[in-house]
N, C-alpha and C positions, 0 to 999 in steps of 0.2 A: 106598573110599567108594562106597556104592550110588548109582546114577544117580537124581537127584531128579526129581520131577514138578513142572513149573513151571505155575503157575495163570494163566489168562488172564482179565482183567477188562475190562468196558467202562468208560467214563469215570464213569458214575454210581456204579458199584460201587467204583471207585478213590476217588472223593470220600468215599463213606461209610466205606471202610476207613481213609482218611487221618484222618478225624475220630475213629475208634474205636480206632486202633492205640495200644498202651501205650508211647509213646515214653519212653525214659530218656536219650536222647541229644539234645542241643540241635542243631538244624539252623540253620546260620548262612549258608548260601549254596546255590544250585542250580547244578549243573554239567551242561552240555549237550554231548553227544558224538554223532557218527555212527559206525557200525560200519566204514565204508569197504568192508570185506568181512566178511560177505556183503552183496551189494547187494540192492536191493528185488526185482529179478527173480530173485534166488537164494533168496528166503525160502520156507521149507517148513514154517512153523508150529512146532510143538513140537520137531521134529527139529533145526531151526536153533538154537533156544535151547539145546538140550542140547549141540550141537556147540560153541557158544561156551563153555558151562560146562566142557566137557572141555578145551578149549584153555587156559582160565584156570587150571584146577586141576591138570591133568596136564602141561602144558607150562610154565606159569609157576610152578607150585607154590603157587598161592594157595589160601586156605581155601574159597573159593566163587567163583561168578561175580562179575565186578568190580562190576557196576552194581546199583543198587537196583531199577531198572525198565528194561524194554526196550519201546519203542513200535514196533509193526509197521506195515507199509505201509497197513493198513486202519484204523489208529487205535486198535487194541486195546492194552491195557497188560499186559505179562507181568511177573509178580513175579520178583524175583531175590534179591539178598543181603538178609540181615536188616537192617531199617531202623535198628536200634540199633548197627550195626557200621559202622566207617569203610569207604568204598569204595576201590577202586584206580583213582582218577580221574586225578590228575596228580601227579607226583612233587613232594613238598614241600607239597602242598595237600590231602592226604586227611583231615586232622584226626585225631581219636582216638575212642575209645568215649564220651568225655564230650561232645565237640562237633565239628562239622565239616559238610561239604557233603552234600546229597542229590543223587545222581548218576543220570542216565538216559542210555541210548543209543537212538538212532533207527536202525532198520535202513535202510541205504542209503549211497550215495556221493554226497554233495552238493557236491563240488567243482565249480567252474565248468565248464559244458559236459557234466556227467555227468547224474545223475538229478535230477528236479525235487523240490524240497521244497514240497509242496502238499497240498491235499485233507484227508482225514480225519486223516492222520498229522500234518500241520502243526497242525491244530486241536487234536489231542490233546496235542501237545508244548507248545503255548502254554498250554493249560489246566492241564496238570500243573505247569508253572512257577508260574502264578498261584496255584493251590490250595495248593501247598506253602509258598509265601511267605506267604500269608494265614494258614495254619495256625500259622506261627511268628512272625507279626508282622514279616515282612521287607519291605524296600523292593524295588521292581522291579529296581533296579540291582544287587541281590545275585545276579542271574543272571550266570554266568560261562561264556563259551565256552572250550573246551579250548585254543584257540589264544591265549587271553589268559594262559595259564599254561605254554605250551611253544612250541616252534618249529613244531608241526604246523599243518595247515590245519583240523583238526577244530573244529567239526562240519561243515566244508565251506566252501570259499572262496565258494561260491555263496549262502551265507546271510549276510545283512547284520546285524550286531549292533544297530545303531541302529534299524533297521526292526523287528527282533524285539523290542527293548525297548519301542518305541512300542506294538506290539501287546499286549505283556504289561501295560503301563500301562492300556490301554483295557479289558482284561479285569478288572484290579483295580477300575476304576471301575464296570464292569457288575456285578461281584460285590458291590460295596458297596451298590448301589442295588436289585439284584434280590432277590427272595425265593426264592433257590435253595435247595431242600431240602438239608440236609446230615446226615450221620451215618446210622446204621442205621435210626433211626426214620423219617427223611425218605424214605429209600429204600424202606422197607417200605410207606409210605403210597402210593407210586407203583406198587408192584408188585402184580400179581394173586396172587402167591405169596410173601407176606412171610416165612413160615417158611423157605422155600427160600433166599431171599436172606440171611437171618440165618445160615443154615448156610454159605453161601458166604463170608461175612465171618469166621466162626469158623474155617473151614478155612484161609482166607488168613492169619489171624493165627498159627495153629498152624504153618503152613508157613514163615512168615517168622521165627518165633522159635525154630525147631527148632535152628538153629545159633546158639549163644549166646556162643562165644568171641569176644572183642573184639580180633581180630587186625588189625593195620595192615599193609598190603601194601607191598612195596618199590616197587611198580610204578606206571607211567604206562600206563593201559590202551591208549592209542593206539599204543603200540609194537607191539601185536598187530595193528594194522590199517595199519601203514605199508607203503609200497611195498617197502622193503628187508626187513622182518621178517615180514610177514604170510604165513601159510599158510592155505589155505582152511579157514575155521572149520567146514566140514562134513566135513573129513577124518576118517577113523576114528581112534579113540584109539590104535590100534596104531602109527600114524605118529608119535606124540608121544614125546618123551623126557622122562623124569621129571627134575625139577630139585630143588634143595635146598628144604628146608622154608621156609615163610614166616617172616619176622621177627616176633618178639613185639612186641605193641603197646607203645609207650612214650608218655608224655605224659599229661596230665590229672591234676589234683591229687587227684581222688577226693572233692572237697568238693561237696556238693549245692548247689542253687540257693539254698535258704534260708540256708545257712551263708555263702555268698559275699555274699548280700544283707546279712546281719548284719555282715560284715566291711567292706563298702563305705565306711562312714564313717571307716575307718582305712587305706585303701589308695589309692595313686596308682600306676597301672601305666604304665610308660614303655617305649617301644621305640626304640632309637637316639636317645634324648634327647627325643622328643616323645611326646605322649599315644598310648598303644597303641590302635589301632583294630581289632586282630584278636587271635587267641589266645583263651584260655579266659576271661580277665577283661579287659574294656575299661574305659578311663577317658576322661573328657571334661573340659573346663574346667567344665562345669556340675556334675560330680561334686565337683570341688574347691570350687566355690562353695557347694555344700550343706554340705561339711565346715565351712567357716569362717562361713557365715551361719546354719546351723541346728544342726548337731551340737555344735560347740564352745560356742556360747552356752548350749545346754541343759546341757552339762557344767559350765559356769561357774555356772549357776543352781542346780545340785544341790550345790555346795560348801557346807560349813558357813561360818558368818560368819567372815571373816578368812582363810579358806582360799585357797590359790593353785592354779591349774590347772597341773599339771606336764605340759607338752606336749613330747613326744619325737618326733624325726624320725630314723627308722632306715633305713639303707641296707645291704642285704646284699652279699655278695660278687659279683664280676662273672662267676664261673663257676657261678652258680646259675641253673637254668632257671626259667621262669615257674612251672611246677607246684611245684617245690620251694620257690621263693620264697613262693608262696601257702601251702603247707603250713607253712613256717617261721613266717610271720606268724600263721597260725591257732594254732600252738602257743604263741606269745608273747602275743597280744593279750589273752586272758583273764587270764593271769598278771599282766600290767601293770595291768589294771583292778583286780585285787584289791589292788594296791599303790598305788592312787589315781594312776596315771599314764595319760594319754591318749596312746596311740602312733599315729603316722602312718608307715606303711611305704611306702618307695619300692620297688616291685617293678620293677626296671629290667632289661629284656631287652636283651641286647647283640647278639644274633645271632652270637656268636663262640664260645660254649662248645662247640658241636658240633665245631668245627674243632680245638680244642685236643685233644680226645680222639682225633680222627683223626690229628692230627699226631704224638702220642705213639705211637700204634699203628704208623704208618709208620716213625717213627724207631727203634722197637724192632726191627722187621724180624724176623729169625730168631735174634736173640741170646737167650742163656739168662741166668738170673740169676747175678749175682756176689755174693759176700759184700760187705757194705757197704764195707769197706776197699778191696777190689779194685774195686768199682764206682766209687770216686772216680777211679780211673786208667784204667778200661776202659769199661764200658757207659755210665756217666753222661757222660763227655766225648763219647762217640759220640752220645748222645741230645741233648746240648746243641748240638753242631755240627749234627746233623740238624734240630733245631728251628729253627735259623737258616736253613739252606738251604731248609727246607720252609715258609718264610714266617712263622715264629713271631713275630718283631718286628712284622710287619704286622698279625697277628691281635690281639696284645696291644695294639698301638697303636690299633687300631680300637676296642677296648673302652674304652680311656682316652678316646678322642675322644667316644664315646657319653656317658661320664660328664661330660665337659666341656660338650658341646653342651646337655645338659639344663638347665644354669644360664645359658646364653647367651640373649640376647633371642630370644623365640619358642620357647624350650624349655619343657618341662613343669615343671621345677623352678623356673625363673624365674617362671612363672605362680603357683606355690605361694608363692614368696617375696613376690610382690606382694600376694597375698591375706593372707599372714601379717603384712605391714607394716600393712595396713588394719585387721586384727583387733587387733594390738597397740596401734595408735593409740587404739582405743576402750577397751581393757582392760589397758593396760600394767601397772598396779599389781596386777592379779590373775593374771598369767601369768608362769611361769618356763619358759625354753626349754632344750632339751637335744638333743644329737645323738649318735648311735652309728653307727659305720661298721665293718663286718666285712670284712677282706681288701680287695678293690677298692672296697668301700664307703667306704674312707678316701679314695680318689681322687674319688669322687662328692662327699663333703663338703668336699674341698679346693677345690671350685668353688662348692658350695652356700652355705657360710658366708660367703665373700667377697661373693657376690651379695646375700645378706641384709644384710650390713654396708653395702654400697654403697647399698642402698635406705633405710637408716636403721632397720632392724629392731633391737630391743634386743639387748644382748650375751647370748649363750647362757650359761647357768649352768654347764653341763658339756659337754665334748666327750670322748667315750671311743672309742678305736680298738682294735679286736680284730684281732690279727695283721695290721697294716696293710701293704698291698701298694703304697702310694704311694711314689714315688721321693723320696729325701731332698731333692733340689734342688726338686722340686715342692712338697713340704711347706714348705720354707723360703721359697720364693718366694710361695706363696699364703697361708700361715697364720702362719709363725713370728713375724714382726715384730708382727702384730696380736695374736697370743696373748701375746707377751712384754709388750705394753702393755695387756693386758686388754681389747682392743677387740672381739674376736670371741667368745671364750669365757673365762670366769673360771677354770675348773678343767679341766685337761687330764690324761687318763690314757691310757696305752697298756698293753694286755694282750697279751703275746706269749711265745713259748717261748724258753728259753735255747738257746744254740748246740747243745748236745748233743741236746736233744729235736728241734730243727729238723732236725738231720742224721739223726735216726732215723725221721723221717716219710718218706712217699713220695707220689708222684703216680701214681695208677692202678696201683700196684704194678709200675711200669715204671721210673720215675725214682726212684732210691733216696734222695732227700732231699725236703724240703718244696717246695711250689709257690713259696715265696719264693726259694728257691735257684735254681729253674728260671728265674724272672724275672730274678734277679741275674746268672746266667751266660748266658742265652740269649734272653730275650724282649724285653729293652730294646734300643734301637738300638745301644748300645755294651755290650760284655761288662763284667761286674762293675760294673754301675751300682748305686750304693748304694740300698738299700731300707729304709724306716723300720722295718719289723718285724724285721729281722735284728740280732741282738745286736752283731755286730762293726761294723755300720754305725752303730748308735746310739752305741757307745763310741768309734768312730773319727772322729766329727765333733765338733770343739771346741764349736760352738754348741749342738748337740743335747745333748752331754754336760753342758753347763752348765744348759741349760733343764730337762732331766729329772733333775738332781741326781745324776748318775752319777760325779761326781768327788769325792765326800765331803761337799760342802756341799749344802744344800737348794736345790731348783729350783722354778720355778713349775709344772712338770709332774711327773708321776710314772710310773714303769714298774713294772708288776706282772709278774714272771717266772713262767712256768709250766714245771715244776710247782712250786707253792709248798709250803712245809712244812706249812701249815695249809689246811684246806678250809672254814674259816669266817671271817667278818669282812669288812672292806672291801678286803683285799689278798690274796684267795685266788683261785687258778686252778689247775685240775688237768687241763686239756686237753693231750693229747699229740699232737694232730694239728692241722694248719692249719685244717681245716674244722670242727673240733669245738668251738670256743670258744662259739658261739651256742647250743649245747646242753649245755654243761658247767655243772652246777648251781652249783659254787663260783664260777665266773666270773660267771654271770648274777646271783647273789645279791650279789656284790661290786659289780657295775655298778649294781644297784638301790640299794644303800646309798649309794654315792657320788652317784648322781643325786638321791636324797632328802635327802642331807646327814645320814645317820644314822651313829652310831658303830658300832664292831665288834659290840657286844652288843645293839644295838637290834633288837627283833623286827621281822621282815617276813614276808610270805607267801612262803615259800621256793619257789624254782623247782623244779618236779617233777623229782626225781632219776631219771635213766633215762627221760626223756620220749620219747626215741627208743629203742625197744626193741632194735633192732639197729643197730650202728654203720653209718652210711651209706657206701656205696661211692662213691668219687670219681666213678666212671663214671656212677653213678646220679643225679648232679646234672643230667644232660642230658635235656631233652625231645627225644628222638631223632627226626629226621625220619621220615616214613612210609616212605621208600625206603632206610632204613639197614639194614646187614647184620644177620643174625640174631644175637641174643645180645649180650653185651658187646662193645664195640668193641675191647677189649684183654683178652686172656686173663690170668688171674692167673699171676704168676711162681711157679715151684716154690720150696720152701724152700731157702735157701742151703745148698749142699753141693758142695764142690769135686769130689767123686767123680762127681757127677751131671752134670757139664758135658760138653757135646759141642762140636764145632767150631762156630765162628760162621758162620752162613749170611748172607752179605751180599747175595745176589742179590735176595731179596724186598724188602729195604729200599731198594735203589738201582736196581732195574730200570727204574723210571720215568725217573730221571735219566739213566741210561745210554742210554735210547732217544732222549734229546734232546727230550723233551716234558714240560712241566710238568704235574704232577697238578692236578686241579681244586682251586682255592683259594677261600677265603672272602674277600670284600671287606674292605678296611680301613675300618672305621667308616662313618659316614654314614647316610643314609636309604635310599631304594630305589635299585636299580640296574636300569635299563630300557634296552633296546636295540631299534632298528628296523633291520632288514637288508633290502635291496632289490636285486634282480638281474633284468635284462631281456636275454634272448637272442632271444625269438620276436617280433621286430618284424614287422608285417604285410608290409612291403616286403622281398622277399628280398635286396635290395641291402644292407639295414641289419642283417641278422641276424648275431648273434654266437654264440659257442660256449662261453664260460667264465663268463658273468656270474651265472647261477643257481648254478653250482658255487661261485663266490666267495661269494655271499650265504649259502649253506648252510654253507660253511666258517667264515665270520665268525660266523654264529649259533652254531655249535658251540663256537668258541673263547670267545666272550663268555659263553655259558652256563657254561663252566668257570670264568669269573671271577665267577660269581654273578649274572649279569644275567638278568632275565626278557626273553625275546626275542620280538619280533613279526616274522615273516618274510613278505615279499611277493615273489612271483615272477611274471615274465612278465605275463600278462593282468591280474594284480592291481595292477601298478605303473602305474596311470593317474595323470594329473596330479592329479585330484581326490583320489585315495587318498594320494598323496605329501603333498599339502598338509594334508589332514585329519589324517593320522597324525602329521606333524611338529607341527602345531598342538596336537594332543592331548597329545603328550609335553611340550611347552613350557608349555602352560596348566595342566597338572596337576602340574607340577614344584613342589617346595618346597626350601627351603634344605637342603643336605646330600645331595641326590640326585645321582646320577651317570648321565648319559644318553650313550649312544653311538648314532650314526646312520651306517650304511654304505650306499653306493650303488655298484653296478657296472652300467655300461651306457654308452650313447653320451652324449657331450657335444657342444655346438656353440656358435656365437655368431650373434646376429641383430642387426638394426638396433635401436638404442636409440630408443624411441618417446617418451620423456619428457625427454630431454636431460640426464640426470644423469650420463652417462658421458663422460669426457674424450675417449675414442677413438671415441665414437659407436656402441659395440657393447655389447650385453648378453650376458654368458656364460649358458649354459643347460644344464640337464640334459634328457635326452630320455626322457620317460615312454613307455610303449608306444603311446600315442595322440598322440605329438608331431606327426605329419604333419598333423593337423588344425589345427595352430597352438598346441596345448595344451602349450607348453614351460614348464618350471619355471625361470624366469630368476633371475639373481642378486638382482634387486629383490624377487622373491617370497620367496626364502629369507631375505634380510636383514630383511624386514618381520616374519616370524615370529620370527626370532632376537632381534629387538629387544624382544620380549615376555618374554624369558627372565628369571625371577626372580633376584634376588641370591642368591648362595650355591650356585648350581647349576653343576656341571661338565658341560658339553656338549662332546663330542668327535665330529668327523665324520671318516670315512675314505672318500675319494672316489676310486674307481678308474675314471676317465674322463678324456677330454681336456677342456681348459679347466677342470680342477678346481682349478687353482692360485689362482683368485681368484673363485670363483663364490659366495662368501658375503659378500663385502665389495667395496669400491671396486676395480674391476678394472684390471689393467694392459692387458689387451686385445690381446695380441700374437697374430699368426696362428700356427697350428700349423706346424711346420717342413715344408719341402717336400721333405726328403730322402726317398728311396725307402724303403719298408718292407722289413724282412727277409722272406725267403721263408716263414719259419715263423711269422710273426706277422700279426696283424690289428689295425688301429687302432680305438679306441673313439671315433670322431669322425665326425660327419655334416657333410658340406659343405652350407652353407646356400644352396641354389639359389633362384631367383626364386620358385618355387612355395611354398617354405617361408617365405620372407620375407612373401609375400602372405598366407599362412594365419596367420602370426603377427600381422600387422596386423589381420586380420579378427577373430581371437580376442580381441585386446585391445580391439576395438571402438572404436578411436580414443581411448579414455580413458586409454591409457598404463598404465604399471605402477601398482599400488596403493601401492607403497612411496613414501614421500616422500623428497625429497632429503636430509632430515636423517637418514635411516636410515643413510647412509654417512658422515656427518660424522665427521671425526677419523681416518679410515683405520684402519690396523692397530692402533695403540695404544689405540683405543677398543673393540676387539673384546672380547666377554665369552665367547667360545667358542674352541675349539681345532679346527683343521682340518688333517688330513694329506691332501695331494694326491698323486696318482700320478705327476705330472710337472710340469715347468715349463710356463708358458703357451706357450712357443714349441716345445714338444715334443708328442708324441702318447703316450697311454697304450696300451700294447700288451697283447695277450693271445696266449698260445700254450699248446699242450699242455693245453687245457681249463681254463685259469685265467688270471687277470690276472697280469702279471709283478710288479706292485706287491703285490697280495694274497698271492701265493705267498711273497714274501720277508717281508712284514710279519707274516704269521702264523707264519712260521718263527721270527722274533724273539719274538713274543708268547707262543709256546708253549714257550720254553726254560725249563729248571728255574730258572735265575737270573732273578730279577725285581727289582723295586724301581727301575725306570727312571723317569727324568723324561721329559717330552714330548720334550725335545731329545735326551736319551739314546736314546730309541726311534728318532727320526729318524736319528741317526748310525749306529745298529746296522743299520737298514734300508739305508742308503746303503752300508754296508760289505758287505752281502749282494749288492748290485748289482755291486760291484767297480769297477775303474778303467775298464773298457770298457763302461760302462752305456749302454744304448740310451734310457734315460729317467732322470730325476733327481727323486725325490720331494721335496716341499716341506712344511715346517711353517709354517702361517699362523696367527699368534696374537699377542697383545700380548707384549712382551718379558718381563714377570714370569712369564707362564704357561709359558715355556720350561722353567723349573725346577720347575714343578708336577709332582707324581707322576702318572704315566700312569694314567688311569681310576680315580682316587681322589678322594674328596671335596676340595673346595677347602680350601686351608690346609695340605695335606700336600705337603712339599717333599722330593723324592727325595734320598737320601743322596748319590747320584752325579749330582747335577743338572748338573754341568759337562760331562758326557759320557756315553757309552753304558755305560761300565763302572761297576759298583758295587763298589768295592774290598772292602767288608765281606763281601758275599755271595760274591764271586769267591774271596777268600782262604779263606772257610769251606768252599766247595765243594772247594777243593783239599786241605783237611785231611782230608776224609772217608776216602780210601784209607789215609792214614797212621794214622788212629785205628782203622780196621777192622783193619789189619795188627797194630797194637799189641794190640788185644783178642784176636786170634787167638793171638799169641805168648804172652800172659799165660795164656790158657786152656790152651794146650799145656803150659806150665810147670807149671800147677796140676795137670794130670792126671798129669804125671810125678812130681811131689812126692807125690801121693796114692797112687801105685801101689807 
């Protein structure tokens, strides 16, 4: 690739270009970064920009420089990546060619104590943010610092987000009121050489659009500027080592804005059970209001006299990405309209489909394809066992939780049900209701229909389930009794494959049976959990057999088996794959006839045969993250042939487990997963300095990131009392039901005089921020006051590696740290409260006492709504040695094991076991009794299978089976080669 020339613009030119540039990509946020290296003092104009380009393209293998803009120390703007291409901003946040952030980097190192963020550069950065936001109608809060999306300090710990946001808001106000010229015409009017300025803009647009491939990068650009990984961006390219090609962009439905706008009256987009506020298509309660208050009344008014509105609620499968869900809805909506049906599609993003593909890829490892019969005894059992060891049940369980949460109070589907009730109250005689669920969509409707029934919504006329993935016991508990009595749906149909076709299907060409079999064998909590869509499960349950008329007599429900003998009429289905039912013309025509109450021969507008030109690859159901590896996550298996087999390579599949560290996993269900990690070594007074706390905070940040958390990391000078309080308050105040929050602290602890008389022992326990010597301690009252604001349904877990951590969030026992001498190799994380500290504490509190009221502590431990792991008992000291805290070292050892699924109590027992019988400190679990069985770092309501102790028998036994299954696979393959020779 020839070295490009990067164009430099002033702010006026940038504003004109922004208004004139032919955007095809929707910008939904602005990402701010600093380069870290090069610094301001290193900047050498165009040569520096080229050096960054070389590093990004030749070292990282990216298609172009990471950023859309670079702002230099003098406030000039340097053009970079095509503005219609996703940047390499932050892993998982880069968007796609359809939508995503606008990213810029500021040359400099703006960490605290380094270079100042000021002058023309600061003015340019703020104006760029405001102008881009105004160009796309964005709020000031769509500005995101890189450190909000990663554990980095970028754009510098010396830049305050709130102050920056205030400045951007002021610019918005100024731009709203000022008559600032914009666009090329405004610029030309100000310029003495308008033709020359027009030429600048034409050249800029040509330069930006030269690279038109919409590639999404793997990367997080700040990795190139971290202390560990940065190489001087001005190094020559000869020092760089070429890497693999960039990953192809995935995601984006390909539907334009006009199409999506036309579909909006038919779509409700959910993520983790609530209205989706991000992604390609956003939904709000106001959008649902419009459906029921404007669009449906118009549809009613357009009906002929005596006609009824056929209102359909459709839920797609749980392994369907947002983009494919939108494309599927787009294929269906017009066809439903031709058949006089008004469809409403739940596009429910579960956040777990990415991990299923990764799970199968890891489970497959180095094995080769077996014939289907041999796969039943070799590779399939291996993959089933691997799926369990690699967190399959947690992934699938989280998706089910997402479906359930949607219909719980506060969920998006619950809101739809309430609006539906109000609509039906006004128009009951003119409306007929229908529901269709494909695959995991059956799980969604297993909760949506009961929610509607509980509100008094009229009985649905039809419920049709395509290849239902719902558990038999869930179907029976949630639906069967009501369906048998005609209370939820009058007519029930199931379309699914018979046993032979189910066994001939595959998952990602890796698992040699259908997804329903993978769920049956591996993804539920217990092996061989009956699934509604499997023939043997339907026929094997007495109640289902009777309900669906499978015993010779007619039932209230009916099963249509695919492949059916006929491809026409009410009972036709020709799908031979689990994911193909919603695009199989015979199936969809049968579904429509049943919905409309038509006979076999009644004419309808037929579903377009072959509406999907190429059969979709299971792997292509995924909106792959921007940092996903190149190409398909799983390679296609070769055609089955015994002679082509080679030895099974197990090293790739199990190397992670053998190393004793769990691979990064996706969270189980719930909403957001957010963590705050804090560590202080560099206390101003040398007597107080520590040596392992920042290491601990970084280690916790990495481990929690592997658990799917977005991590905010504060180190040393950043850990002021004000910062601790504001960050903790932000987490708590912004939390909502279903969120999981983790807070970690490593540093000194102490105790000081209780100034408000709420402690029995007269002492407040306290954390020691970096500025604690001024009296700015963060006492137990302060923490309790914030935690009292925690919303219901939020799981907040604290990991406190300091002395007096055993009771610093609730009513304290208040024992003195032990007086035993410290080991020679260790240091205590405890500050002795001398008279000076006590006086400073009293001055800081100003005689007003703690802000927390006495009622904050009322009820003691059993009233706690959070979970806290403490490094030691109140009478002990938290030790650090060898560069880390002894609690942190052991806790992370447990957290990163391949076997997971622990309860809170199980985690504590495992950590205690790591300390052994000669422990110098004994960690504590401080929480209400019911929370001890709660699954560690999972949404509330998840109870770990091994809640009684540290061991999870299911996962432990499965892990032990792996070597045996691998050995069996190798033996069978060896036999196969001998037989074929």
